[in-house]
KEPABA-320391 format. One record per residue: residue number from 1; y, z, x of N, C-alpha, C, O in turn. Coordinates in Angstrom, 1 decimal, decimal comma, always signed. Layout:
BEGIN
+-----+--------+--------+--------+---------+--------+--------+--------+--------+--------+--------+--------+--------+
!   n ! nnorth !    nup !  neast ! canorth !   caup ! caeast ! cnorth !    cup !  ceast ! onorth !    oup !  oeast !
+-----+--------+--------+--------+---------+--------+--------+--------+--------+--------+--------+--------+--------+
! NUM !      Y !      Z !      X !       Y !      Z !      X !      Y !      Z !      X !      Y !      Z !      X !
...
+-----+--------+--------+--------+---------+--------+--------+--------+--------+--------+--------+--------+--------+
***
This chain:
BEGIN
+-----+--------+--------+--------+---------+--------+--------+--------+--------+--------+--------+--------+--------+
!   n ! nnorth !    nup !  neast ! canorth !   caup ! caeast ! cnorth !    cup !  ceast ! onorth !    oup !  oeast !
+-----+--------+--------+--------+---------+--------+--------+--------+--------+--------+--------+--------+--------+
!   1 !  +58,6 ! +144,3 !  +91,6 !   +59,0 ! +142,9 !  +91,6 !  +59,3 ! +142,5 !  +93,1 !  +59,8 ! +143,4 !  +93,8 !
!   2 !  +58,9 ! +141,3 !  +93,5 !   +59,1 ! +140,9 !  +94,9 !  +60,6 ! +140,6 !  +95,1 !  +61,2 ! +139,8 !  +94,4 !
!   3 !  +61,2 ! +141,2 !  +96,1 !   +62,6 ! +141,0 !  +96,4 !  +62,8 ! +140,1 !  +97,6 !  +63,9 ! +140,1 !  +98,2 !
!   4 !  +61,8 ! +139,3 !  +98,0 !   +61,9 ! +138,4 !  +99,1 !  +62,9 ! +137,3 !  +98,9 !  +63,7 ! +136,9 !  +99,8 !
!   5 !  +62,9 ! +136,8 !  +97,7 !   +63,8 ! +135,6 !  +97,4 !  +65,2 ! +136,0 !  +97,5 !  +66,0 ! +135,4 !  +98,2 !
!   6 !  +65,7 ! +137,1 !  +96,8 !   +67,1 ! +137,5 !  +97,0 !  +67,4 ! +137,8 !  +98,5 !  +68,5 ! +137,5 !  +98,9 !
!   7 !  +66,5 ! +138,4 !  +99,2 !   +66,8 ! +138,7 ! +100,6 !  +67,0 ! +137,4 ! +101,4 !  +67,9 ! +137,3 ! +102,2 !
!   8 !  +66,1 ! +136,5 ! +101,1 !   +66,2 ! +135,2 ! +101,8 !  +67,5 ! +134,4 ! +101,4 !  +68,1 ! +133,8 ! +102,2 !
!   9 !  +67,8 ! +134,5 ! +100,1 !   +69,0 ! +133,9 !  +99,7 !  +70,3 ! +134,5 ! +100,3 !  +71,2 ! +133,8 ! +100,7 !
!  10 !  +70,2 ! +135,8 ! +100,5 !   +71,4 ! +136,5 ! +101,1 !  +71,4 ! +136,1 ! +102,6 !  +72,5 ! +135,9 ! +103,2 !
!  11 !  +70,3 ! +136,0 ! +103,3 !   +70,2 ! +135,6 ! +104,7 !  +70,7 ! +134,1 ! +104,8 !  +71,5 ! +133,8 ! +105,7 !
!  12 !  +70,3 ! +133,3 ! +103,9 !   +70,7 ! +131,9 ! +103,9 !  +72,3 ! +131,8 ! +103,8 !  +72,9 ! +131,1 ! +104,5 !
!  13 !  +72,8 ! +132,6 ! +102,8 !   +74,3 ! +132,6 ! +102,6 !  +75,0 ! +133,0 ! +103,9 !  +76,0 ! +132,5 ! +104,3 !
!  14 !  +74,5 ! +134,1 ! +104,5 !   +75,1 ! +134,6 ! +105,7 !  +75,0 ! +133,6 ! +106,9 !  +76,0 ! +133,4 ! +107,6 !
!  15 !  +73,9 ! +133,0 ! +107,0 !   +73,7 ! +132,0 ! +108,1 !  +74,5 ! +130,7 ! +107,8 !  +75,1 ! +130,2 ! +108,8 !
!  16 !  +74,7 ! +130,3 ! +106,6 !   +75,5 ! +129,2 ! +106,2 !  +77,0 ! +129,5 ! +106,6 !  +77,7 ! +128,7 ! +107,1 !
!  17 !  +77,4 ! +130,7 ! +106,3 !   +78,8 ! +131,1 ! +106,6 !  +79,0 ! +131,2 ! +108,1 !  +80,0 ! +130,7 ! +108,6 !
!  18 !  +78,0 ! +131,7 ! +108,8 !   +78,1 ! +131,7 ! +110,3 !  +78,2 ! +130,3 ! +110,9 !  +79,0 ! +130,0 ! +111,8 !
!  19 !  +77,4 ! +129,4 ! +110,3 !   +77,4 ! +128,0 ! +110,8 !  +78,7 ! +127,4 ! +110,6 !  +79,3 ! +126,7 ! +111,4 !
!  20 !  +79,3 ! +127,6 ! +109,4 !   +80,6 ! +127,0 ! +109,1 !  +81,7 ! +127,6 ! +110,0 !  +82,5 ! +126,8 ! +110,5 !
!  21 !  +81,6 ! +128,9 ! +110,3 !   +82,6 ! +129,5 ! +111,2 !  +82,5 ! +128,9 ! +112,6 !  +83,5 ! +128,6 ! +113,2 !
!  22 !  +81,2 ! +128,8 ! +113,1 !   +81,0 ! +128,2 ! +114,4 !  +81,5 ! +126,8 ! +114,5 !  +82,1 ! +126,4 ! +115,5 !
!  23 !  +81,2 ! +126,0 ! +113,5 !   +81,6 ! +124,6 ! +113,5 !  +83,2 ! +124,5 ! +113,5 !  +83,7 ! +123,7 ! +114,2 !
!  24 !  +83,8 ! +125,4 ! +112,7 !   +85,3 ! +125,4 ! +112,7 !  +85,8 ! +125,8 ! +114,1 !  +86,8 ! +125,2 ! +114,6 !
!  25 !  +85,1 ! +126,7 ! +114,8 !   +85,5 ! +127,1 ! +116,1 !  +85,4 ! +125,9 ! +117,1 !  +86,2 ! +125,7 ! +117,9 !
!  26 !  +84,2 ! +125,2 ! +117,0 !   +84,0 ! +124,1 ! +117,9 !  +85,0 ! +123,0 ! +117,7 !  +85,5 ! +122,4 ! +118,6 !
!  27 !  +85,3 ! +122,7 ! +116,4 !   +86,3 ! +121,7 ! +116,1 !  +87,7 ! +122,1 ! +116,7 !  +88,4 ! +121,3 ! +117,2 !
!  28 !  +88,0 ! +123,4 ! +116,5 !   +89,3 ! +123,8 ! +117,1 !  +89,3 ! +123,7 ! +118,6 !  +90,3 ! +123,2 ! +119,2 !
!  29 !  +88,3 ! +124,1 ! +119,3 !   +88,2 ! +124,0 ! +120,7 !  +88,3 ! +122,5 ! +121,1 !  +89,0 ! +122,2 ! +122,1 !
!  30 !  +87,5 ! +121,6 ! +120,4 !   +87,6 ! +120,2 ! +120,8 !  +89,0 ! +119,6 ! +120,6 !  +89,5 ! +118,8 ! +121,4 !
!  31 !  +89,7 ! +120,0 ! +119,5 !   +91,0 ! +119,6 ! +119,3 !  +92,0 ! +120,1 ! +120,4 !  +92,8 ! +119,3 ! +120,9 !
!  32 !  +91,8 ! +121,3 ! +120,8 !   +92,6 ! +121,9 ! +121,9 !  +92,3 ! +121,1 ! +123,2 !  +93,3 ! +120,9 ! +124,0 !
!  33 !  +91,1 ! +120,8 ! +123,5 !   +90,7 ! +120,1 ! +124,7 !  +91,4 ! +118,7 ! +124,7 !  +91,9 ! +118,2 ! +125,7 !
!  34 !  +91,3 ! +118,0 ! +123,5 !   +92,0 ! +116,7 ! +123,4 !  +93,5 ! +116,8 ! +123,7 !  +94,1 ! +115,9 ! +124,4 !
!  35 !  +94,1 ! +117,8 ! +123,1 !   +95,5 ! +118,0 ! +123,3 !  +95,9 ! +118,2 ! +124,8 !  +96,8 ! +117,7 ! +125,3 !
!  36 !  +95,0 ! +119,1 ! +125,4 !   +95,3 ! +119,4 ! +126,8 !  +95,1 ! +118,2 ! +127,7 !  +95,8 ! +118,0 ! +128,6 !
!  37 !  +94,1 ! +117,4 ! +127,4 !   +93,8 ! +116,1 ! +128,1 !  +95,1 ! +115,2 ! +128,0 !  +95,5 ! +114,6 ! +129,0 !
!  38 !  +95,6 ! +115,1 ! +126,8 !   +96,8 ! +114,3 ! +126,6 !  +98,0 ! +114,8 ! +127,3 !  +98,7 ! +114,1 ! +127,9 !
!  39 !  +98,1 ! +116,2 ! +127,4 !   +99,2 ! +116,7 ! +128,1 !  +99,0 ! +116,5 ! +129,6 ! +100,0 ! +116,2 ! +130,3 !
!  40 !  +97,8 ! +116,6 ! +130,1 !   +97,6 ! +116,3 ! +131,5 !  +97,9 ! +114,8 ! +131,8 !  +98,5 ! +114,5 ! +132,9 !
!  41 !  +97,6 ! +113,9 ! +130,9 !   +97,9 ! +112,5 ! +131,1 !  +99,4 ! +112,4 ! +131,2 !  +99,9 ! +111,6 ! +132,0 !
!  42 ! +100,1 ! +113,0 ! +130,3 !  +101,6 ! +112,9 ! +130,3 ! +102,2 ! +113,5 ! +131,5 ! +103,2 ! +112,9 ! +132,1 !
!  43 ! +101,7 ! +114,6 ! +132,0 !  +102,2 ! +115,2 ! +133,3 ! +101,9 ! +114,2 ! +134,4 ! +102,8 ! +114,0 ! +135,3 !
!  44 ! +100,7 ! +113,6 ! +134,5 !  +100,4 ! +112,7 ! +135,6 ! +101,4 ! +111,5 ! +135,5 ! +101,9 ! +111,0 ! +136,5 !
!  45 ! +101,7 ! +111,0 ! +134,3 !  +102,6 ! +109,9 ! +134,1 ! +104,0 ! +110,3 ! +134,6 ! +104,7 ! +109,5 ! +135,2 !
!  46 ! +104,4 ! +111,5 ! +134,3 !  +105,7 ! +112,0 ! +134,7 ! +105,8 ! +112,1 ! +136,2 ! +106,8 ! +111,7 ! +136,8 !
!  47 ! +104,8 ! +112,6 ! +136,8 !  +104,7 ! +112,7 ! +138,3 ! +104,8 ! +111,3 ! +138,9 ! +105,5 ! +111,1 ! +139,9 !
!  48 ! +104,1 ! +110,3 ! +138,3 !  +104,2 ! +109,0 ! +138,8 ! +105,6 ! +108,4 ! +138,7 ! +106,0 ! +107,7 ! +139,6 !
!  49 ! +106,2 ! +108,7 ! +137,6 !  +107,6 ! +108,2 ! +137,4 ! +108,6 ! +108,8 ! +138,3 ! +109,5 ! +108,1 ! +138,8 !
!  50 ! +108,4 ! +110,1 ! +138,7 !  +109,3 ! +110,8 ! +139,6 ! +109,0 ! +110,6 ! +141,0 ! +109,8 ! +110,8 ! +141,9 !
!  51 ! +107,8 ! +110,1 ! +141,3 !  +107,4 ! +109,8 ! +142,7 ! +108,1 ! +108,6 ! +143,3 ! +108,1 ! +107,6 ! +142,6 !
!  52 ! +108,7 ! +108,7 ! +144,4 !  +109,3 ! +107,5 ! +145,0 ! +108,3 ! +106,4 ! +145,1 ! +107,1 ! +106,6 ! +145,4 !
!  53 ! +108,8 ! +105,2 ! +144,9 !  +107,9 ! +104,0 ! +144,9 ! +107,2 ! +103,8 ! +146,2 ! +106,1 ! +103,2 ! +146,2 !
!  54 ! +107,8 ! +104,2 ! +147,3 !  +107,1 ! +104,0 ! +148,6 ! +106,1 ! +105,1 ! +149,0 ! +105,5 ! +105,0 ! +150,0 !
!  55 ! +106,0 ! +106,1 ! +148,1 !  +105,1 ! +107,2 ! +148,4 ! +103,6 ! +106,6 ! +148,2 ! +103,4 ! +105,8 ! +147,3 !
!  56 ! +102,8 ! +107,1 ! +149,0 !  +101,4 ! +106,6 ! +149,0 ! +100,4 ! +107,6 ! +148,4 !  +99,3 ! +107,7 ! +148,9 !
!  57 ! +100,8 ! +108,4 ! +147,4 !   +99,9 ! +109,3 ! +146,8 !  +99,2 ! +108,6 ! +145,7 !  +99,8 ! +108,3 ! +144,6 !
!  58 !  +97,9 ! +108,3 ! +145,8 !   +97,2 ! +107,6 ! +144,7 !  +97,0 ! +108,5 ! +143,5 !  +96,8 ! +109,7 ! +143,6 !
!  59 !  +97,1 ! +107,8 ! +142,4 !   +96,9 ! +108,5 ! +141,1 !  +95,4 ! +108,7 ! +140,9 !  +94,6 ! +107,8 ! +141,1 !
!  60 !  +94,9 ! +110,0 ! +140,6 !   +93,5 ! +110,2 ! +140,4 !  +93,0 ! +109,4 ! +139,3 !  +93,6 ! +109,2 ! +138,2 !
!  61 !  +91,8 ! +108,8 ! +139,5 !   +91,2 ! +108,0 ! +138,4 !  +90,8 ! +108,8 ! +137,2 !  +90,4 ! +110,0 ! +137,4 !
!  62 !  +90,9 ! +108,3 ! +136,0 !   +90,6 ! +109,0 ! +134,8 !  +89,0 ! +109,0 ! +134,6 !  +88,3 ! +108,2 ! +135,3 !
!  63 !  +88,6 ! +109,8 ! +133,7 !   +87,2 ! +109,9 ! +133,4 !  +86,6 ! +108,6 ! +133,0 !  +85,4 ! +108,3 ! +133,3 !
!  64 !  +87,3 ! +107,7 ! +132,3 !   +86,8 ! +106,5 ! +131,8 !  +87,2 ! +105,2 ! +132,7 !  +86,8 ! +104,1 ! +132,3 !
!  65 !  +87,9 ! +105,4 ! +133,7 !   +88,3 ! +104,3 ! +134,5 !  +87,1 ! +103,7 ! +135,2 !  +86,2 ! +104,5 ! +135,7 !
!  66 !  +87,0 ! +102,4 ! +135,3 !   +85,9 ! +101,7 ! +135,9 !  +84,7 ! +101,5 ! +134,9 !  +83,7 ! +100,9 ! +135,3 !
!  67 !  +84,8 ! +102,0 ! +133,7 !   +83,8 ! +101,8 ! +132,7 !  +84,2 ! +100,6 ! +131,8 !  +85,3 ! +100,3 ! +131,6 !
!  68 !  +83,1 ! +100,0 ! +131,2 !   +83,4 !  +99,0 ! +130,1 !  +83,8 !  +99,8 ! +128,9 !  +83,6 ! +101,0 ! +128,8 !
!  69 !  +84,4 !  +99,1 ! +127,9 !   +84,8 !  +99,8 ! +126,7 !  +83,6 ! +100,4 ! +126,0 !  +83,6 ! +101,6 ! +125,5 !
!  70 !  +82,5 !  +99,7 ! +125,9 !   +81,3 ! +100,2 ! +125,3 !  +80,8 ! +101,5 ! +126,0 !  +80,4 ! +102,5 ! +125,3 !
!  71 !  +80,7 ! +101,5 ! +127,3 !   +80,3 ! +102,6 ! +128,0 !  +81,2 ! +103,8 ! +127,8 !  +80,7 ! +104,9 ! +127,5 !
!  72 !  +82,5 ! +103,6 ! +127,8 !   +83,5 ! +104,7 ! +127,6 !  +83,3 ! +105,3 ! +126,2 !  +83,4 ! +106,5 ! +126,0 !
!  73 !  +83,1 ! +104,4 ! +125,2 !   +83,0 ! +104,9 ! +123,8 !  +81,7 ! +105,8 ! +123,7 !  +81,8 ! +106,9 ! +123,1 !
!  74 !  +80,6 ! +105,3 ! +124,3 !   +79,4 ! +106,1 ! +124,2 !  +79,6 ! +107,5 ! +124,9 !  +79,1 ! +108,5 ! +124,4 !
!  75 !  +80,2 ! +107,5 ! +126,1 !   +80,5 ! +108,8 ! +126,8 !  +81,4 ! +109,7 ! +125,9 !  +81,1 ! +110,9 ! +125,8 !
!  76 !  +82,4 ! +109,1 ! +125,4 !   +83,3 ! +109,9 ! +124,5 !  +82,6 ! +110,5 ! +123,4 !  +82,8 ! +111,7 ! +123,1 !
!  77 !  +81,9 ! +109,7 ! +122,6 !   +81,2 ! +110,3 ! +121,5 !  +80,1 ! +111,3 ! +121,9 !  +80,0 ! +112,3 ! +121,2 !
!  78 !  +79,4 ! +111,1 ! +123,0 !   +78,4 ! +112,0 ! +123,4 !  +79,0 ! +113,3 ! +123,8 !  +78,4 ! +114,4 ! +123,6 !
!  79 !  +80,1 ! +113,3 ! +124,5 !   +80,7 ! +114,5 ! +125,1 !  +81,6 ! +115,3 ! +124,2 !  +81,9 ! +116,4 ! +124,4 !
!  80 !  +82,1 ! +114,6 ! +123,1 !   +83,2 ! +115,3 ! +122,3 !  +82,8 ! +115,5 ! +120,9 !  +83,5 ! +116,2 ! +120,2 !
!  81 !  +81,8 ! +114,9 ! +120,4 !   +81,5 ! +114,9 ! +118,9 !  +81,1 ! +116,3 ! +118,4 !  +81,5 ! +116,5 ! +117,2 !
!  82 !  +80,4 ! +117,1 ! +119,1 !   +80,0 ! +118,4 ! +118,6 !  +79,2 ! +118,4 ! +117,3 !  +79,1 ! +119,4 ! +116,6 !
!  83 !  +78,7 ! +117,3 ! +116,9 !   +77,8 ! +117,2 ! +115,7 !  +78,6 ! +116,9 ! +114,4 !  +77,9 ! +116,8 ! +113,4 !
!  84 !  +79,9 ! +116,8 ! +114,5 !   +80,7 ! +116,7 ! +113,2 !  +81,2 ! +115,3 ! +113,1 !  +81,7 ! +114,9 ! +112,1 !
!  85 !  +81,0 ! +114,5 ! +114,1 !   +81,6 ! +113,1 ! +114,1 !  +83,0 ! +113,1 ! +114,6 !  +83,8 ! +114,0 ! +114,5 !
!  86 !  +83,4 ! +111,9 ! +115,1 !   +84,7 ! +111,7 ! +115,6 !  +85,3 ! +110,5 ! +114,8 !  +84,6 ! +109,5 ! +114,7 !
!  87 !  +86,5 ! +110,6 ! +114,3 !   +87,2 ! +109,5 ! +113,7 !  +87,6 ! +108,5 ! +114,8 !  +87,7 ! +108,9 ! +116,0 !
!  88 !  +87,8 ! +107,3 ! +114,5 !   +88,1 ! +106,2 ! +115,4 !  +89,4 ! +106,6 ! +116,2 !  +89,5 ! +106,4 ! +117,4 !
!  89 !  +90,4 ! +107,1 ! +115,5 !   +91,6 ! +107,5 ! +116,1 !  +91,4 ! +108,6 ! +117,2 !  +92,1 ! +108,6 ! +118,2 !
!  90 !  +90,5 ! +109,5 ! +116,9 !   +90,2 ! +110,6 ! +117,9 !  +89,5 ! +110,0 ! +119,2 !  +89,8 ! +110,4 ! +120,3 !
!  91 !  +88,7 ! +109,0 ! +119,0 !   +88,0 ! +108,3 ! +120,1 !  +89,0 ! +107,5 ! +120,9 !  +89,0 ! +107,6 ! +122,1 !
!  92 !  +89,9 ! +106,8 ! +120,2 !   +91,0 ! +106,0 ! +120,9 !  +91,8 ! +107,0 ! +121,7 !  +92,1 ! +106,7 ! +122,9 !
!  93 !  +92,2 ! +108,1 ! +121,1 !   +93,1 ! +109,1 ! +121,8 !  +92,4 ! +109,6 ! +123,1 !  +93,0 ! +109,8 ! +124,1 !
!  94 !  +91,1 ! +109,9 ! +122,9 !   +90,3 ! +110,4 ! +124,1 !  +90,2 ! +109,4 ! +125,2 !  +90,3 ! +109,7 ! +126,3 !
!  95 !  +89,9 ! +108,1 ! +124,8 !   +89,8 ! +107,1 ! +125,8 !  +91,1 ! +106,9 ! +126,6 !  +91,1 ! +106,8 ! +127,8 !
!  96 !  +92,2 ! +106,9 ! +125,9 !   +93,5 ! +106,8 ! +126,5 !  +93,8 ! +108,0 ! +127,4 !  +94,2 ! +107,8 ! +128,6 !
!  97 !  +93,5 ! +109,2 ! +126,9 !   +93,8 ! +110,4 ! +127,7 !  +92,9 ! +110,4 ! +128,9 !  +93,2 ! +111,0 ! +130,0 !
!  98 !  +91,7 ! +109,8 ! +128,8 !   +90,7 ! +109,8 ! +129,9 !  +90,9 ! +108,7 ! +130,9 !  +90,1 ! +108,4 ! +131,8 !
!  99 !  +92,1 ! +107,9 ! +130,8 !   +92,4 ! +106,9 ! +131,7 !  +91,9 ! +105,5 ! +131,5 !  +92,0 ! +104,7 ! +132,3 !
! 100 !  +91,3 ! +105,3 ! +130,3 !   +90,8 ! +103,9 ! +130,0 !  +92,0 ! +103,0 ! +129,8 !  +92,9 ! +103,3 ! +129,0 !
! 101 !  +92,0 ! +101,9 ! +130,4 !   +93,1 ! +100,9 ! +130,3 !  +92,7 !  +99,7 ! +129,5 !  +91,6 !  +99,2 ! +129,8 !
! 102 !  +93,5 !  +99,3 ! +128,6 !   +93,2 !  +98,2 ! +127,8 !  +94,4 !  +97,4 ! +127,5 !  +95,5 !  +97,9 ! +127,3 !
! 103 !  +94,2 !  +96,1 ! +127,5 !   +95,4 !  +95,2 ! +127,1 !  +95,1 !  +94,5 ! +125,8 !  +95,7 !  +93,5 ! +125,4 !
! 104 !  +94,2 !  +95,1 ! +125,0 !   +93,9 !  +94,6 ! +123,7 !  +95,1 !  +94,7 ! +122,8 !  +95,8 !  +95,7 ! +122,9 !
! 105 !  +95,3 !  +93,7 ! +122,0 !   +96,5 !  +93,7 ! +121,0 !  +96,3 !  +94,9 ! +120,0 !  +97,2 !  +95,5 ! +119,6 !
! 106 !  +95,0 !  +95,1 ! +119,6 !   +94,8 !  +96,1 ! +118,6 !  +93,6 !  +96,9 ! +119,2 !  +92,4 !  +96,7 ! +118,8 !
! 107 !  +93,9 !  +97,9 ! +120,0 !   +92,8 !  +98,7 ! +120,7 !  +92,0 !  +99,5 ! +119,7 !  +90,8 !  +99,5 ! +119,8 !
! 108 !  +92,6 ! +100,0 ! +118,6 !   +91,9 ! +100,7 ! +117,6 !  +90,8 !  +99,8 ! +117,0 !  +89,7 ! +100,2 ! +116,8 !
! 109 !  +91,2 !  +98,6 ! +116,6 !   +90,2 !  +97,6 ! +116,0 !  +89,1 !  +97,3 ! +117,0 !  +88,0 !  +97,1 ! +116,6 !
! 110 !  +89,4 !  +97,1 ! +118,3 !   +88,4 !  +96,9 ! +119,3 !  +87,4 !  +98,0 ! +119,3 !  +86,2 !  +97,8 ! +119,3 !
! 111 !  +87,9 !  +99,2 ! +119,3 !   +87,0 ! +100,4 ! +119,4 !  +86,2 ! +100,5 ! +118,1 !  +85,0 ! +100,7 ! +118,2 !
! 112 !  +86,8 ! +100,3 ! +117,0 !   +86,1 ! +100,3 ! +115,7 !  +85,0 !  +99,3 ! +115,7 !  +83,9 !  +99,6 ! +115,2 !
! 113 !  +85,3 !  +98,1 ! +116,1 !   +84,2 !  +97,0 ! +116,1 !  +83,0 !  +97,4 ! +116,9 !  +81,9 !  +97,1 ! +116,6 !
! 114 !  +83,3 !  +97,9 ! +118,1 !   +82,2 !  +98,3 ! +119,0 !  +81,4 !  +99,4 ! +118,4 !  +80,2 !  +99,5 ! +118,5 !
! 115 !  +82,1 ! +100,4 ! +117,8 !   +81,4 ! +101,5 ! +117,1 !  +80,5 ! +101,0 ! +116,0 !  +79,4 ! +101,5 ! +115,9 !
! 116 !  +80,9 ! +100,0 ! +115,3 !   +80,1 !  +99,5 ! +114,2 !  +78,9 !  +98,8 ! +114,8 !  +77,8 !  +99,0 ! +114,3 !
! 117 !  +79,0 !  +98,1 ! +115,9 !   +77,9 !  +97,4 ! +116,6 !  +76,9 !  +98,5 ! +117,1 !  +75,7 !  +98,4 ! +116,9 !
! 118 !  +77,5 !  +99,5 ! +117,7 !   +76,6 ! +100,6 ! +118,3 !  +75,9 ! +101,3 ! +117,1 !  +74,7 ! +101,7 ! +117,3 !
! 119 !  +76,5 ! +101,5 ! +116,0 !   +75,8 ! +102,1 ! +114,9 !  +74,7 ! +101,2 ! +114,4 !  +73,6 ! +101,7 ! +114,1 !
! 120 !  +74,9 !  +99,9 ! +114,3 !   +73,9 !  +99,0 ! +113,9 !  +72,7 !  +99,0 ! +114,9 !  +71,5 !  +98,8 ! +114,5 !
! 121 !  +73,0 !  +99,2 ! +116,1 !   +72,0 !  +99,2 ! +117,2 !  +71,3 ! +100,6 ! +117,3 !  +70,3 ! +100,7 ! +118,0 !
! 122 !  +71,8 ! +101,5 ! +116,5 !   +71,1 ! +102,9 ! +116,5 !  +71,5 ! +103,7 ! +117,7 !  +70,8 ! +104,7 ! +118,0 !
! 123 !  +72,6 ! +103,4 ! +118,3 !   +73,1 ! +104,2 ! +119,5 !  +74,0 ! +105,3 ! +119,1 !  +74,2 ! +106,3 ! +119,8 !
! 124 !  +74,7 ! +105,1 ! +117,9 !   +75,5 ! +106,2 ! +117,4 !  +75,3 ! +106,2 ! +115,9 !  +74,8 ! +105,3 ! +115,3 !
! 125 !  +75,6 ! +107,4 ! +115,3 !   +75,5 ! +107,5 ! +113,8 !  +76,8 ! +107,3 ! +113,2 !  +77,9 ! +107,4 ! +113,9 !
! 126 !  +76,9 ! +107,0 ! +111,9 !   +78,1 ! +106,8 ! +111,2 !  +78,2 ! +107,6 ! +109,9 !  +77,2 ! +107,8 ! +109,3 !
! 127 !  +79,4 ! +107,9 ! +109,5 !   +79,6 ! +108,6 ! +108,3 !  +81,0 ! +108,7 ! +108,0 !  +81,8 ! +107,8 ! +108,4 !
! 128 !  +81,4 ! +109,8 ! +107,3 !   +82,8 ! +110,0 ! +106,9 !  +83,3 ! +111,4 ! +107,4 !  +82,5 ! +112,3 ! +107,4 !
! 129 !  +84,5 ! +111,4 ! +107,9 !   +85,2 ! +112,7 ! +108,2 !  +86,6 ! +112,6 ! +107,7 !  +87,4 ! +111,8 ! +108,0 !
! 130 !  +86,9 ! +113,6 ! +106,8 !   +88,2 ! +113,6 ! +106,2 !  +88,4 ! +112,3 ! +105,4 !  +89,6 ! +111,8 ! +105,3 !
! 131 !  +87,4 ! +111,7 ! +104,9 !   +87,5 ! +110,5 ! +104,1 !  +87,6 ! +109,2 ! +104,9 !  +87,8 ! +108,1 ! +104,3 !
! 132 !  +87,5 ! +109,3 ! +106,2 !   +87,7 ! +108,1 ! +107,1 !  +86,4 ! +107,9 ! +107,9 !  +85,6 ! +108,9 ! +108,0 !
! 133 !  +86,2 ! +106,7 ! +108,3 !   +85,0 ! +106,4 ! +109,1 !  +84,9 ! +107,4 ! +110,3 !  +85,9 ! +107,6 ! +111,0 !
! 134 !  +83,7 ! +107,9 ! +110,6 !   +83,5 ! +108,8 ! +111,7 !  +82,2 ! +108,4 ! +112,4 !  +81,3 ! +107,9 ! +111,7 !
! 135 !  +82,1 ! +108,7 ! +113,6 !   +80,8 ! +108,3 ! +114,4 !  +80,4 ! +109,5 ! +115,2 !  +81,2 ! +110,3 ! +115,6 !
! 136 !  +79,1 ! +109,6 ! +115,3 !   +78,5 ! +110,8 ! +116,0 !  +77,4 ! +110,4 ! +116,9 !  +76,7 ! +109,4 ! +116,7 !
! 137 !  +77,1 ! +111,3 ! +117,8 !   +76,0 ! +111,1 ! +118,8 !  +74,7 ! +111,3 ! +118,1 !  +74,5 ! +112,3 ! +117,4 !
! 138 !  +73,8 ! +110,4 ! +118,3 !   +72,4 ! +110,5 ! +117,8 !  +71,6 ! +111,2 ! +118,9 !  +71,1 ! +110,5 ! +119,8 !
! 139 !  +71,5 ! +112,5 ! +118,8 !   +70,8 ! +113,2 ! +119,9 !  +69,4 ! +112,9 ! +120,0 !  +68,6 ! +113,4 ! +119,1 !
! 140 !  +69,0 ! +112,1 ! +120,9 !   +67,6 ! +111,7 ! +121,0 !  +67,0 ! +112,4 ! +122,2 !  +65,8 ! +112,2 ! +122,5 !
+-----+--------+--------+--------+---------+--------+--------+--------+--------+--------+--------+--------+--------+
***
């Protein structure tokens, strides 16, 4: 009897387990990177608060400073999504940690609205992550 199918099924199971493990590792690394970026932002803010007002040491610009909100969202999703999608709250946190400044009354809603438009334009994909809307890079 041909044992190719059981061998292929075993290989598929092994590869599926490996993929899940790797995705979990990437998600953990991305989360640690977001936390570290937030800590760096906090440290920079503490330095600014402790620096005498007459000191002329300029604050280094963040990764998203000088970008429009749409540009910053696209960069965030492209560089941080790792194929699993990012929830809107994760994108908002990344934008803030990366130095994006907004005076919007509801920054989350602004980001969500732009993500919906970008999804309709085919620039990002959309789905669910942990039961909440998530967006991902459409690798073209």
